[in-house]
N, C-alpha and C positions, 0 to 999 in steps of 0.2 A: 683780221689779226695777222694772218699770213702775209698779207700785202704790206702791212706796216714795216715788217722786217725787210722785205724786198725793197721798199721805198727808202728805208734808211741806208741800205747797202749801196743804193744807186744815187744817193745824194738828193732825193726828192723828199725833203723833210716836212714840207707843208702837207704833201699827200700822205705821208706817214701819220702825222698828227690827225688828219681827217679820218684815216682808216681806223686809228685807235679810238677816236671819238665815236665813230659808227659802231664799232664792236662794243664799246662801253655802254652804249644805249641799249644793247641787247643782253648784256651781262646781268645776271641775277645771282647774287652770292648763294642764296639758298638752293637754287636749282643747279648751279654749277659747282657746288662745294666738292663733289666727288671727282672733279676733272683731274686732280692729281693722281688719284688711284687708277684712273683709266689711261692716262697718257703720260704721267710723270711731270705734267705742267699744271701749275695753278693759274688759271686765267686771271684771277683777281690780283695776282702779282705781276703777271706778264703784260697785262695791258698798260699799267703805269710804267713798267720797265721799258716798253717800246717807246712810249711818249718821252720818257727821260732821255733815252738815246737820241731821239729826234731833236729834243731841246738842246742837249749838250753839243751835238754835232753842228747845230745851226747857230751856236754861240750864246744861247740863253742859259748860262750856267746857274743863275739863281733859280730859274724855273726847274732845271734839272736837279738841283739840290733839294728843292721842296719835294719833288717826286721821289727822290732817293730816300728821304726821311719817311715819307708815306709808305714806300715799299718795305722798308725795314720794320716799321710799326705793324703793317699787315702781316708780314712774314712771322714776326714774333708771336702773333696770336694763333698761328696755325699749329696743329699737333704734329705735322709731318716735318721731320728734320730736313728732308730734301728741299722743301720750300724755302726754309731759312738759308740753306746752302746756295740756292739759286739767287736769292736776294743779295747775299754777300758777294 
């Protein structure tokens, strides 16, 4: 996941998408639900957020819009206001 942001910042959008996909394969909502309390980041929101950034910067705006809608839906289901703030 850390590499996804680095790849986005350096213009390596395909590598970013691959990094997000790899992280998503390991993500388990039940096991990682407390990630916000530990780090201030909700991995369930940040994974699609990194993918949305890669899609947007690479010109796939419809894909980025789909991810944005999913991010907002997921954030609205979370009890932490901070997660919703990150999503917005």
